[in-house]
N, C-alpha and C positions, 0 to 999 in steps of 0.2 A: 858250094852251098848245092843242097840237093832241093832244087826247083824242078825237076823235069822226071818224068816217069823213069826216062833213061837213067839219069843220074842215081835214081835210087835203086835201080835194078844193079846197078855197077857198085853201089855201097852195100847191097846184101850180099853179094856174090863175093865180094874183098873181105868182109867180115868174117865170112865162112871160110876163106882161104881158097874157093873155087877159083877155076879158069873157066873162059868163057867155053871152052870145048866141054867142062864138066855141065855146064848149064846146057848147052847143044844137045849132050847126049841124054840128059834129063828130059828135055823137052821134045826131042825129035827132030830136032832141026839143024840145019848148017851151021857151023861156029860163026860165019859170017852173018847170019841171020841175029846172032845174038849180038854181035858188034853193031848192027843197024840198030837194034831196039836200045843198046846203051848209047849209042849217037842220036838218038830221037830221029832216025831216018824211017824206021817202021815202028809198029807196035805188036806185042804180043797177041795170039789170039786170046780169048776170054779162058779156052780151056789151057793154054800156057801159062796165061796168069794164074790159075788157081793151082796147076803144079807146082810154080813159082812159090806161091805162097805158104804152101802145105810143106814144101821142103825147107823152106827159109824159117816158116813160124812167124812171117811177118803179117801185121794186120793188114787187111786190105785196103781200109781207108786211108792209113799211111802210104801205103805203095801207090794209090791212085791219086792222092792230094798233096802229100807231104805233111797233112793234118795230124794231131794225135801223135800216139805211141810207137815206137817200132818193137815188135815182140820178137825177139831173136831167141831160139832154145839154146840153152849151155849144155855141158855133158850130163849134168844132171837133172835137166828140163827137156825130156824129148819133145818135138812137136806133137800137139796133140791134133786128132783128127777135126776137122771143121763141120760144123753141123751144115749140111746140105741145103736146108731152106733159107738159111741166113746167108750163105753164100749167093743164092738165087735172088735174094732180096736185094743185097748188096751190089750183085753186077746189074740187076734192073736199074736200082737206083742211080747207078754212074755212066750206064751204057742205055739210055733212055729209047735207040733206035731199037734195039733187039726186042724180041718177043719172050715170052717166058718159055715155051715151046723151043725156040732157037739157043737159049740159055740152058735148058735143061738137055738138048740134043750133046750141046759142046760139052757140058758134064760128063753124060754118059761118055762121050767119044773118048774123055780124059780119064774114065775108069771111077769117076766119083760118084 
């Protein structure tokens, strides 16, 4: 059952056939960090979440809450770029402790 952020991250990675090392390279973190995310011992930064969402074409709401649909790209459906303002609103809604400026800085750091 996909009841935690870690289990949903692992689910996305396995569906695409990626290894933890692939996700680590994508996010610029050690492989053990990805393992910690998947075992719910740590959480990805907002920038890493955005990178994962864009790479896997996942719905932010599903990834964070398990609610709604998982949107995965197929071979004929490349991942579409996410609207920056929509990402900011979603992150602010789910991470109420972060300011808009902090979220924008994280997105800039992630190259978005």
